[in-house]
C-alpha positions in Angstrom: -0.1 -0.1 0.1 1.3 3.6 -0.9 0.3 7.0 0.0 0.1 9.8 -2.4 -1.2 13.2 -2.4 -2.1 15.2 -5.7 1.0 16.7 -7.4 3.3 14.6 -5.1 5.2 11.3 -5.7 3.9 8.2 -4.1 5.7 7.4 -0.8 5.9 3.9 0.7 3.7 3.5 3.6 5.6 2.6 7.1 3.8 -0.7 7.4 5.0 -1.7 3.9 8.7 -1.0 4.8 8.5 -3.2 7.9 6.9 -6.0 6.0 10.2 -6.5 4.0 12.1 -9.3 5.9 15.6 -8.7 7.3 18.8 -10.0 5.9 19.7 -13.0 8.2 23.2 -13.7 6.5 25.2 -11.7 9.3 23.3 -13.6 12.0 23.9 -16.9 10.3 27.4 -16.4 9.8 27.6 -15.3 13.4 26.1 -18.5 14.5 28.8 -20.5 12.3 31.6 -18.7 13.6 30.6 -19.3 17.2 30.0 -23.0 16.2 33.7 -23.2 14.8 35.1 -21.4 17.8 33.3 -23.9 20.3 34.6 -27.0 18.2 38.0 -25.7 18.4 37.7 -25.1 22.2 36.1 -28.5 22.5 39.1 -30.4 21.2 41.5 -28.0 23.1 39.7 -29.0 26.5 39.7 -32.5 25.1 43.5 -32.6 24.8 43.9 -30.8 28.0 41.8 -33.5 29.6 43.7 -36.1 28.1 47.2 -34.5 29.3 45.9 -34.5 32.9 44.9 -38.2 33.0 48.2 -39.1 31.6 49.9 -37.1 34.3 47.8 -38.6 37.2 47.8 -42.0 35.7 44.2 -42.4 35.4 44.0 -42.6 31.5 42.7 -45.7 29.8 41.1 -46.6 26.6 37.4 -46.1 27.6 38.3 -42.8 29.0 39.9 -41.6 25.8 37.3 -43.0 23.8 34.8 -40.9 25.9 36.7 -37.5 25.8 37.3 -37.7 22.0 33.8 -39.0 21.3 32.5 -35.8 23.1 34.9 -33.7 21.0 33.7 -35.4 17.7 30.1 -34.8 18.7 30.9 -31.0 18.8 31.2 -31.0 15.0 27.4 -31.4 15.0 27.1 -27.6 15.9 28.4 -26.8 12.4 25.0 -28.5 11.1 22.5 -26.2 12.2 24.8 -23.2 11.8 25.7 -24.1 8.4 21.9 -24.8 7.5 21.3 -21.3 8.9 23.7 -20.0 6.3 22.1 -21.6 3.4 18.7 -20.7 4.3 19.9 -17.1 4.8 21.5 -16.8 1.4 18.1 -18.4 -0.1 16.3 -15.8 1.7 18.5 -13.0 0.3 18.4 -14.4 -3.3 14.5 -14.6 -3.0 14.5 -10.8 -1.8 16.5 -9.9 -4.8 13.9 -11.5 -6.8 11.1 -9.7 -5.1 9.7 -13.1 -3.8 8.9 -11.6 -0.4 6.9 -14.6 0.9 9.7 -17.4 0.2 12.3 -14.7 1.6 10.3 -14.3 4.9 10.0 -18.2 5.4 13.6 -18.9 4.5 14.7 -16.2 6.8 12.6 -17.4 9.7 14.3 -20.8 9.2 17.6 -19.2 9.2 17.3 -17.6 12.4 15.6 -20.5 14.1 18.6 -22.7 13.0 20.9 -20.2 14.2 19.3 -19.7 17.5 19.5 -23.6 17.9 23.3 -23.4 17.3 23.6 -20.5 19.9 21.6 -22.6 22.3 23.8 -25.8 22.0 26.8 -23.8 21.8 26.0 -21.9 25.2 25.4 -25.2 27.0 28.6 -26.7 25.7 30.5 -23.6 26.9 29.1 -24.0 30.2 30.1 -27.8 30.2 33.6 -27.0 29.2 34.0 -24.1 31.8 33.0 -26.6 34.5 35.6 -29.1 33.2 38.1 -26.6 33.3 37.1 -25.5 36.8 37.6 -29.1 38.1 41.0 -29.2 36.3 42.6 -25.9 36.9 45.1 -25.2 39.8 46.8 -28.5 39.3 43.5 -30.3 39.6 42.8 -29.1 43.3 38.9 -29.2 42.6 39.0 -32.5 41.0 41.2 -33.9 43.8 39.1 -32.6 46.4 35.8 -33.4 45.2 36.0 -36.1 42.4 39.0 -38.2 43.7 38.2 -41.3 41.6 40.2 -43.8 43.6 38.7 -42.8 46.7 35.3 -42.6 45.4 35.7 -46.3 44.2 37.1 -47.6 47.6 34.5 -45.9 49.7 31.4 -46.5 47.5 30.6 -49.8 49.2 30.5 -48.2 52.6 28.7 -45.3 51.7 25.9 -47.2 49.7 25.6 -49.7 52.6 25.1 -46.5 54.9 22.7 -44.9 52.4 20.3 -47.8 52.8 19.6 -46.4 56.2 18.3 -43.2 54.7 16.2 -45.3 52.3 14.5 -47.1 55.3 14.0 -43.8 57.0 12.3 -42.0 54.5 10.2 -45.0 53.2 8.7 -45.6 56.8 8.3 -41.8 57.3 6.3 -41.6 54.3 4.1 -44.5 54.9 3.4 -42.8 58.3 3.1 -39.1 57.0 0.5 -40.2 54.5 -2.2 -41.4 57.3 -0.9 -39.0 60.1 -1.3 -36.1 57.8 -4.6 -37.1 56.5 -5.8 -37.4 60.4 -4.6 -34.0 61.2 -6.2 -32.4 58.2 -9.5 -34.2 58.8 -9.3 -33.1 62.4 -8.9 -29.5 61.2 -12.5 -29.8 59.3 -14.1 -31.1 62.6 -17.6 -29.8 62.2 -19.9 -27.6 64.7 -19.0 -26.1 68.4 -18.3 -29.9 69.4 -15.2 -29.9 66.9 -13.8 -26.4 67.9 -11.3 -28.1 70.3 -10.2 -30.5 68.1 -9.5 -27.9 65.3 -7.7 -25.7 67.7 -5.4 -28.6 68.6 -4.9 -29.6 64.9 -4.1 -25.8 64.0 -1.5 -25.6 67.0 0.1 -28.7 66.0 0.5 -27.5 62.1 1.7 -24.1 63.1 4.2 -25.3 65.8 6.0 -28.0 63.6 5.9 -25.9 60.6 7.6 -23.2 62.6 10.2 -25.5 64.0 13.2 -26.5 62.0 13.4 -29.9 61.3 16.9 -30.4 62.8 15.7 -29.0 66.2 12.9 -31.7 66.2 15.1 -34.2 65.4 17.6 -33.3 68.3 14.7 -33.2 70.7 13.2 -36.2 69.9 16.6 -38.1 69.3 18.2 -37.0 72.6 15.0 -36.3 74.6 13.0 -39.3 74.5 15.8 -41.7 75.7 16.2 -39.3 78.5 12.5 -39.7 79.8 13.0 -43.2 81.0 9.6 -44.1 79.4 9.4 -47.9 79.1 8.8 -48.0 75.2 9.9 -44.7 73.8 13.2 -44.5 75.7 14.4 -47.8 74.4 13.8 -47.1 70.6 16.6 -47.3 68.2 18.1 -44.2 66.5 16.1 -45.2 63.3 12.8 -45.0 64.9 13.6 -41.8 66.6 14.3 -40.3 63.4 11.3 -41.6 61.9 9.1 -40.0 64.7 10.8 -36.8 64.3 10.7 -36.5 60.7 6.8 -37.6 60.9 6.0 -34.9 63.3 7.8 -32.3 60.9 6.3 -33.4 57.5 3.1 -34.6 59.1 2.4 -30.6 59.6 3.4 -29.8 56.1 1.5 -32.5 54.3 -1.7 -31.9 56.7 -1.7 -28.5 54.9 -1.6 -30.2 51.4 -4.4 -32.3 52.3 -6.3 -29.3 53.5 -5.8 -27.4 50.4 -7.0 -30.4 48.5 -10.2 -30.9 50.5 -10.7 -27.2 50.2 -10.5 -27.5 46.5 -13.7 -29.6 46.4 -16.7 -27.3 45.6 -19.2 -27.0 48.9 -22.0 -28.1 46.7 -20.9 -31.6 46.4 -20.8 -31.8 50.3 -24.0 -30.4 50.6 -25.5 -33.0 47.9 -23.8 -35.7 49.7 -25.3 -34.7 53.0 -28.8 -34.3 51.5 -28.5 -37.9 50.2 -28.2 -38.9 53.8 -24.4 -39.4 53.9 -23.0 -38.7 57.3 -19.9 -36.4 57.8 -17.4 -39.0 57.7 -19.0 -40.9 54.6 -19.0 -37.8 52.9 -15.4 -37.3 53.2 -14.7 -41.0 52.6 -16.5 -41.4 49.5 -17.1 -37.7 48.0 -14.5 -35.5 49.1 -11.1 -37.3 49.7 -11.2 -39.6 46.7 -11.5 -36.3 44.3 -8.9 -34.4 46.3 -6.2 -37.0 46.5 -5.8 -36.6 42.6 -5.0 -33.0 43.1 -2.8 -33.5 46.1 -0.4 -36.0 44.6 2.1 -33.6 43.0 2.7 -31.3 45.9 2.7 -34.5 48.3 5.5 -35.9 45.9 7.4 -32.6 46.2 7.1 -32.7 50.0 8.6 -36.5 50.0 11.4 -35.3 47.8 12.2 -32.7 50.6 12.0 -35.6 53.1 14.2 -37.9 51.4 17.1 -34.9 51.4 16.2 -34.1 55.0 17.2 -37.8 56.0 20.6 -36.5 55.9 20.0 -34.4 59.1 19.5 -37.7 61.0 23.5 -37.5 61.3 23.1 -35.0 64.4 21.6 -37.8 66.6 24.6 -40.1 65.8 22.8 -42.4 63.4 25.3 -43.7 60.9 23.6 -42.7 57.6 25.3 -42.0 54.2 26.1 -38.7 55.0 27.6 -39.6 58.6 29.5 -42.5 57.0 31.2 -39.9 54.4 32.1 -37.4 57.1 33.9 -40.2 58.6 35.7 -41.0 55.8 36.2 -37.3 54.8 37.9 -37.0 58.2 40.0 -39.9 57.8 41.3 -39.1 54.3 41.2 -35.2 54.4 39.2 -35.3 51.2 35.5 -34.7 50.3 35.0 -37.2 47.5 33.0 -39.6 49.8 30.3 -36.7 50.4 30.2 -36.1 46.5 29.2 -39.8 46.2 26.3 -39.1 48.8 25.3 -36.1 47.0 25.3 -38.3 43.6 23.2 -40.9 45.6 20.4 -38.6 46.8 20.3 -36.8 43.3 19.9 -40.1 41.6 16.9 -41.1 43.7 15.2 -37.7 43.3 15.6 -36.9 39.8 13.0 -39.5 38.6 10.5 -38.3 41.1 10.9 -35.0 40.1 10.4 -35.8 36.5 7.2 -37.7 37.7 5.9 -34.7 39.5 6.5 -32.5 36.3 4.5 -35.1 34.0 1.7 -35.2 36.4 1.6 -31.2 36.8 1.6 -31.1 32.7 -1.3 -33.8 32.7 -3.3 -31.9 35.4 -2.9 -28.8 33.4 -4.2 -30.3 30.3 -6.9 -31.9 32.1 -8.1 -28.5 33.3 -7.8 -26.9 29.9 
């Protein structure tokens, strides 16, 4: 569209100027140059790592294949970068031929491919910087946190102690699922008769949510054995830790249950009561089954936090993975065993985190 006045030459409308696609060749050549630089940097780091491994006597054929395999993969960055260049040139040629539509499509493809190269290049750069961080200063970081011989020799001891963490969080999660539901239902106790129960439930939730888990562990772990009570004072440390963590996470998960129950529309409760269901049966057959589906993702999130907090049981003397790693670190003056513990915790929490993400996405799709 052009704008003209009588007696004046036609001028180009501003919207017409902005519709002409930009030349993407500079962007595409920049992506190609970045990809080439990253390939060179990757091979330099690969030879640097190879030299370090030879120096410390840790090099073997498998490791060399792994390192140089990653270096070869870096050539893959050139594929989207070069395709970006070809699409940008095609867009430029189409523009010279006044084929604006083809130029726009090719230009968009060139820009997208260029951003792909930049994205993977940035990720590779972060990986290379991390490798250099581990190996600089005469491999000080690597020897402190990733001493492979020490990790190999201590792995069995750490893994055996990690079983205690698994037992604690499995037992605690089973107890918390039931205990938190009881507390949440108590908070919904109806009528004036239920007011004292509601107040006790609120006091418990507020109290243990405000109390750091490590203090609860300390009080339960050292306090109950001092009471002299026939059963509680003779409990092993493992079960004292289970009690303390159940008290803490019972308060958190009771709030999750409460939010789930609150999310059920009151009309459904009224309908169930009008059909003659008692308050308990309304919760049992109408409210809780619907609420549980909405509560699963936040419950799993809390359980992931609970699994990590099992490392706190070391404060009461339980020989869990973290405590075992601290003993090894004190003897060897090296933190590689603690790195093993960190790896084990990450290993068990990542699949659960992905499950939570998947459930949240499915819930979002279900709600539209």
